N, C-alpha and C positions, 0 to 999 in steps of 0.2 A: 631379504625382506625383513623389516622391525616387527620382531614380539613384544606387545607392548598389553602391560596389564595396567589399568587404570581404573579404580574404586570408585572414585567421585569425581566433580569437576575439582579442575588439577590444582589443587589449591596451592600444595606447597610450588606445585612449577608457575605457578602466578606469584608468589610470596616472594619467590627467587628472582624469575627475569623480568619482572615489572619492573622495580628500582635501578634494573642492571638498564634496561633497554631507556628509562627515561633518564637515569644520566648519562649515558650516550646522547642521548638528543640534550640534556639539556648543554653538553660539550661543544658541540654541531652548532647547536643555533644560538646558544648564546654568545659566541664567539663575536658576532657583527651587530648584536641588537642591545638595544638597553640594557640597563641592569634590572631594572624593574619587574620586565620580562620575564626576564630570567628566573627573576625571586618567585615570581608569581609560579611559571609553571612547573619550579621544583618544589612547591607546595603543594600542586597538586599533583606531581608525580610520588611523592609520599606519601600524602594522603591517600593516593588509588591503590598504592603498595599495602597499605596498610589495614585496606578492608578486606583482601581475600584470606587475611588470619584469625578475623573475626570468628570464622565458621571452627575452622579450628577447636576452638575452644567450644564452644555451644554445640558442637557434635558430638562432644568427644566421648565414649564409652570408657568408662574409668573402672568398670571390671576386667578388663582382659590386659594383661603386658605387651599382646602383640604388637606389631607395629599396623597404624592406623594413617587411612588415607595414600595407601601404596598406588605408587605411580614406577610403572619398571620396564625401559626399554632397553632394546640392544644397541650401545652404545661402537665398541669397539668388539664385533665377534670373533678377531683371531686370538684375543687373548682375555676374552671372556669377559671385557668390563660391559658396565651396566652402568644407564642412567636410574639409578635405585634410590630410590627416594620415599621417607614414612616417619612416621613421630610418634613416639608413645611418650609414658609418663614420664621419662627421664627429658624428655626432649622437649616435651611442646611447649612450655612456656616461654620456650627462650624465642621462636619463633616469632609471638605478636611485641613482646619485649622489644627485640628489636627492631623491628617496622614504628613500633610507639616511639621508644628514644630519637630514632630518624626526624620524627615530625619535628619532636621537640629539637631539634637541634636546626631545622632548617630556618623553625621561628626564630630559635637564639640566634641565628646568625643576618636578622634583618638587615637591620640599620647598621650593624657593627664591619661586616664586611662589606667595604666599598670597592674594589681593586681585584678583577679574576674570579669575579663572580661567580662565573660559568664552572671555573674548573673546581673552587669551593665545591660548592652544593652538588656538582658533578661525581664527585670522589666519594661524599657522603652516600649517595645513591648506590651506586656502585656497591660500595662497602658493606651497605644493608644487605645486597640481595647475596653477595660474596659470604657474608656473616650465614643468613640464613641457610644458606648450604651448606657449612658444618653441619649446623644442629640436624639437617634433615638428611643427609646420607646415610644410607647404609650400605652404600659400595665403600672400598678400603680405597680407591684408586682415586675415587670421583672426592672424597673425604681428603684426600691429602691433596687435592688440587686445590678447594676451595679454601682448608689451612692455608695453604701458602698462598693464595691468589688475592687474600687478605692482607697482605704485608703492603702489596703496590701501593692503593690509595691511600692507608694508613702512614706510608711511607712520603706520600708527596703532599699530603696534609700536615705533618710535621716540618717537611723538609723547603715546602715554601711560603705557610701561610703562618709558622710560627717566630717565635723569640729570636732575639740575639745569637744565642748560639744554635739555631733550628736544624744547621748542617750536620755538627756533631751527634745532636739527639737524634735524629732520622738515621744516621750508619749505625749507630752504636744498636738503636733499637732496631735495627731489619738485619745486622750482623748476627747479634744474639741469636733472636729469632730463627733467623735463617741457616743457624749453624747449628743448632737444637734440635731442626726439623730432618736435616740428612740424615744420623741415625735411622728415625725414624721412617721414612724410606725403605731402609735396606730390615727394617723390620716389617713392613709391610707386604713386601717381595719375598722375605724367607716364609712367612705366611700363606703367601699364593702358591708357593709352590710344594711347601705341606700341605694345602687341603686341594694337591689333585688342580690347581688352576684356574681355583676361584676366588672372586674378591668380595664374595658376600658375607660382610661381618658376623652377621646374626645367624645365617643358617649354613656355613661354613668354618667361619674361625670359632664360633665363640664353642664348639661341639670339639675341638681339636685334641686329642689325647699331643701332650709336650713331655717332655722329661724335666726332672727340674732347673739342671742347668740350662737348657733353652726359654724355659719361662724366665728366669731371673735375667738371660739376656734380654729377651724381649722388655720384659719388663722396664730395664734400665733404658732401653731405645727409644719406647716409650715419656719416658720419667726425663729423659732429655729435650723434648721437644713440649710436653705439658709443663714441664716446672718451671722452663723458663717464660711459658703463656701467662700460667698462673700470676703473679712469678711468685715459685719459692723463696725462702732464704734459703745460701746466697746469690743466688742467680737472681736476684732483686733489682739490680742497680742501676738497670734500662732505661725501669718506670720512673723514679721521680725525674732524672733528666727530658725524657718523654713529656709525662705531663706538665713540667715547668715551659719547656719551651712552644709546645702545642697549643694552637687556639682553643677558645673554651672549648667549642665544637668538638676536636680532637679529644679534649680530657674528657670529656665526656662520656661520649662513645668508647673510647679507649678503656676508662674505670668499669661501664654501667653495659658494657657487651663484650669489648678484645678480651677481658682476663678472664672470662665464661670459658672459652674456647679451652683451653687448658684444662679445669676444671670440671668440663663436660669428656674430654676423651678418656678421662680417666675413670669413668663410668661406661663409659661406651667400649674402652679398648682393655687397660689394665687389669681390672675386676675380673671382669667374664673371663677372658682369653688366659689370665695367668693368676688363677687363684690362690694358687701354692705360694708362688714368689711374692703375691700379693701381702698373704700371710707372715710370709718368712722375713720381708722386708718393713710389714708396717708400725713395728717400731721406730724403725730409723723413721719414716715420712711422719708419725706424731710426731717426734722429737724436731723433724725441722719443723714441725707446723705451730709447735708451741715455741719454738726459735722466734718464731713471726709473730706472733701474737703477743708475746713479751716482748724482748728485745724489740723489735720493730716499733712498740706501741712507746717504747719509752724514747728513741730515736723522734720519735712524729713529736712528742713533748718540748723539743730543743730547737725545732725549725724557726726560722722569722719570716720564713714565704709561704703566704695561707695556702699556694696548692703544692706545695712538697710535702706541707703536714696534711692533706686530702690524701697523698700520695701517698705517703706511708701508712696510714690510715687505712686506704684500699690494701696492704701488703697485710697489715693484718687483719684484716677483715676476709681475706680470701686463707688466711690461715687458718680458722675456724673452717672454712668448708672442707679444705685437704684433712683436718681432724674428726671431722664429722665421716665423711668417706671409709676415711679405714680406722675406726672403730667395731666397723662389721656390727651395727646394730642398726634395725630400720629405723628408728627414731635418730641417728645422728646422722644417717644417709639422707634423709629427709630434712633436718635441721641443715642440713649443708644446700641443698638444692634450693631448699627457700631462701639460704643465706644470700646466694647468689641470684636469687631472683630479689630480694628485697636492695641488696648491693646495688643491681641495677637504678632502683627508683633514689636511695638517699644518694650514693655518692653521685648521679647525675646532678642530683639537684643539689647538694654540696660545692659542684665545680660553676653548676649557673650560676648560685650565687658570689661567686669567689669573681666570674665574671660581668656582673653587675656592677660589682663595685671596681672591677680595674675596668671598665667604659668609661668610668666617671672620673677616677685621678689617676690613672695611667702606671698603677704601682700595686705589685701584691705583698711589698713587705707589711708586715702585722703592726710596726712601729707608727706607719706614716696613717696609722688610721687611730678611733679613739671615740666616744659618743657619736655613732653613727645613729642610732637612736632617735637622738633630737632631731637630725632631719630627713631619717628614711625610717618613721615606725612602721609603716606596711611593710619594708622589706627588712626591719631589725625581727618581723613575727616571724617570718618566712626562713630568718637566718637561723634563730633561737630552734625553732621546730625539729628543722633538721639536723642540725649540732644533737640534740636529744636524741632524735633516732637513732645518728652515727652513733652514740652509744649505748644504745639499745634500750629504751626507754619502754616500758610494759605502754599497750597501746597502739605502738609506732611497728611499721616492717621490719627495725632492725630488732626488736625483742624477740621476735619469733622464733625466726635461725638462730640465734644465740644462745635463747633457752634450752631446745632441744637439743643444740651439739652440746651443750655443755649438760645437762640432765644424762645425755647416752654418757658422756664421758663419765660421767660419775657412777653411772653403773657398772663401766668397763673396769674402772680402777678411781678410788676417790684420787688419789694423788693430783693425777691427770685432768678429771674434772676441776681440781683446786684452781691447778694452777692455769687452767682456761679459762677459772672464774675473773680469776686477774687484771683478765683485759678487759671488764665492763669498768672497773676503776678507770684503768688505764684509759680508754676510752672515753669517758667521762673528765678524767683530768684534759686530757689534749684539747678535747672537743669545745669543753666548755671556758678556759683558759684562751681560747683564741677566740670565742664570743666574746668573754668581760673585755678584752682588752681592744677585739674590732668597734665593739656595738656599744658596750655600756659606756658609763662614765659620763665626764663632761669633753666638751666637745675640742677635741684634738686638738686642731691647727687649723685655718682659716680655710684653707681645700676642703675640708671635711663640713665645715661652715656654707659650701658653697653648692655642697649636692645635691639632687633633687632624689626624689624620691619612684619609686616603679614607674613605667608606665604603662599600658592598656596589655602591652604583647608580653613585657617579662612580667607583669601581675597573670597572665593569662597561662605562661610554661609555668610556672611555680607551684599556683594552685591549681595543676590538673597535676603538678609529683605529691603535692599535699594530700589530694582523696586517695591516689591512686597507694602514699605512705600509709595513710590513715586505714585505707578499707582494711590494707593487708595486717595490719596491727590488729583491726580489732576480729576482723572476719578470715580468719586465713584458710580455713575448711575448703574454700575450692579451689584456692592451690596445692592444700596437702592432699586431698581427697585426690584428685588425678594421677599423687607420684605414687600413691598405696602400693596399686598391684604390679607398675613394674619392679619398684623399689625391692617389694617380697621376691618377687622373679630374681632380681640381680645379686639379693644376699642367698636363694639357693644354687645359685651359680655358682659364688661362694665357696659354698661350704662345701659343694663336691670336688673331690680332688681329680684334677686330669692327669694326676701321674700314670704312663701307661702300664696295667696289671700284670 
């Protein structure tokens, strides 16, 4: 007999399983049918999957840190494994963000992908459901199941639809992330035994008393998986390869959502379960974050390929996120989460802009362009706006998270704040330098002269992301208010020692 607790219409289950069902359906039906039907079915699937994520925000109670929309079913009773879902202020926004980006990706591939349309669209729908599963899981093994399962559709997206070195990039992506996660499985099994046979993350694992040695080993085990996923320097080398080879949609999802899985893991596992180890190792994580912010920013400046430049800028921006988390300051953690949400909009938009150019010229080399504004004025306006948001211009979403993290860093230690602040200068340098060479100036060559401006489909997906970027930049309160209680509770947990008395 299954014991079940479901407090609402099962919004989270719908958010997870609708895209997975549509993904399977698209792959099954789309094989023998025309591509047009497959595209329409995929778009319907993406929109229908997005709908149940809207009430999550509108009905969310900001006053509590307890998980909401909880669903609990016995899954494998013998091992006390449960299908246990719920979201709090730390995970809430990533569920609608994932579903929203999936709609954009389906629209972006409408005319571009002409072969194996069903496999392409189906993979993204499957990936969407699996990633939402990661953010919603409150059972340790369920989390691990979703966390690992996301590798498979992404591997297919890069390996089948990517560029000339796609097989190398796909294997590198898979091996890095898979090997990083194996230690995490060991930590999960250890915690299960320590908690007397429970995988309940909040109820059983968070209150566990652990010696400092246990905490350090568990922290390192989780760090292996999460650092690769974020990716933190020096385990970041898979990301530029994966981005350069991935199709546009793959790059958008990779940057906008997939990198967030690792950063989210720190909030859900590392900080609350191993608070003493987190404090002990915080200077190490802060150092790695600052290297990512500064060194990777410099690396981005010398890139010749637009996608590689934005890929490196993603690593630098995610450095801000981990920096914010390990300062142990309410504003820093909130800033880190805000940066994750903003990065979802802005980096996704940057990769879509590069995709628009690539569809016309079939090259991503910065040197192949020049003077695009003369033939594509609408596109140029979007490209400049997103480049500005990427370097943290006030009134764009990019500013909110970075400003909060820098402010928190200065409160923590002036020099750390100063070093973090250099990222804004580096970000402006590489973003605007790329825009200057690609968009402005005289028309670079005959190929650029023949380019056409945005069509209605491209205009629609960029305008939607523009609205999101400006809305969050001008009015960040709805985003930060939902996090307040959960972040305060998280920091309370971090400040209470778990060492056995």
